[in-house]
Every structure is written in structure tokens, then in C-alpha cells.
C-alpha positions, 0 to 999 in steps of 0.5 A: 943594872948600873952595877953590871955596867961598872963590872963590865967597864974594862970589857970592850970590843977592840977598835981594830975589830971594826969593819973599818980595819978589815983588810978587805974594807981598809981602802986607801981612799977616804971620802967625807961622811956627815950628818945633820943630826950630829957632829963627828965625835959628838953625842947622839940624840936620845931619839937615835937610841933603842926604843927599850931605853926611851929612844925611837930607833931612828937612824940619823940622816947621813950624807957622803961626798967624794965617792969614786965614780967607778963604785959598783955598790955602797955598803953602810955599816953602823957598829958599836966599837964599845960593846962588851962582847968579843967584837963590835955589835952591828947596829945596822947593815945596808947595801946602797945604789952608788948614785945615792949620796945621802939618806934621811932620818929613819932611812935604815928602818927594817921596812924601808922603801927608799929606792936603792936602799937594801936594809940587811940583817944586823947583829940583832934583827933587820934594820937600824937598832939604836944605841942601848949600852948597859947603864954605867958602862961609860960612853960607847962609840958608834961608828957610821961607816960607808964603803965604796965597793968595787963590785956588788956583794955576793956570798961565796960558797952557797952562803945565800943572797946578802939580804939573808946573810949574817953581817960577818958574811956580808963584811967578809964578801965585800971589797972596798976601794974607798971609805968614809966615816962619822962617829957619834957617842951615846952613854947611859948613866 
């Protein structure tokens, strides 16, 4: 399988395709996002990786501060910037009550019952799906983004409720006025 990774080594999603760079989410105000499980631009522990690669699919703990007081809703997006597809792979998507300023490890599981946390569909299923890059493809950047939205997400044109919508529909419908992020890396040799 490492041969496939080496063959795809130069095929990666473009950084400008991240949710972070979408015009409707690229707000001017930036706030801080931190984690007790990893430092910004450091390696993610294997427990946060996919089960099929030896991990636990355990979303890392996250915290943020400096969210504007007039925020209607928070949108949390976890993307693999280096996925060898046409765009970033969405590893988690969730809508959060703006009163929440932290999530414990595992809070983004598909069956999460934390008040104020609505776990949505990712690119593959519902809930957090940990890193599992192709062996030999090199390090992948996992971008944990929190967007402060000006109004709750509604899917236009009969697109359904956010909980049943595809990630691209949720990202297109959201409007942010502030944002924050923390990046981690994971690699399979």
C-alpha cells in the first residue's frame, strides 16, 4: 500500500479549498483555538487516528476564546488538507451552541449526547473520523476550524435540515463573522 502513497505523493487537495478560505467563512476576526491533546502544527497521537489504522477515532479536546458576543451558532469543521482527492476530506462537522467554549476528547462521536453539540455528516458517515492517510503519502495536515456564525445554518432551496445535508451544502449555507483554527499532522510510513 505504501507504493500507492508514493505514486499519489504529488496529488493533494489545495489549501485554498479549505473551509477556512471560502468567501462566506473567511471572516476578518480571528480567535484562538487550542487543544490539550496536541500543540498547533504538531503530530496527532495515534488514538486520534482511524480505527482501521490502529487508532480509536477519538476526537481531540478543543477549546476556544474570543468568540464575538453576537454569535448565533458555531460551526466546527475538521478537514484533511492533503487528501489526494479533488478537495479536502471532511473528517468531522458539527454545529455548536455559542455558549460552548470547549469540547472534551471524544465529543464529536456520532452518538454524542453533549448538550449544545449537533454532530453532522462528514465526507464518510456521521461523527469524527480520525486520520488514516494512505501509507507512504507523506504527512497530512488536519485543520480543526471553528467558525462563529452570524445566524443559524439553514439549507436553502429545500436542501433539508443541516443534520441530513452533505458537508458542502452546510459549508455553503454558513456565514461567519469570526473564525479560529488549530492544525495537527498525521502520517503513516
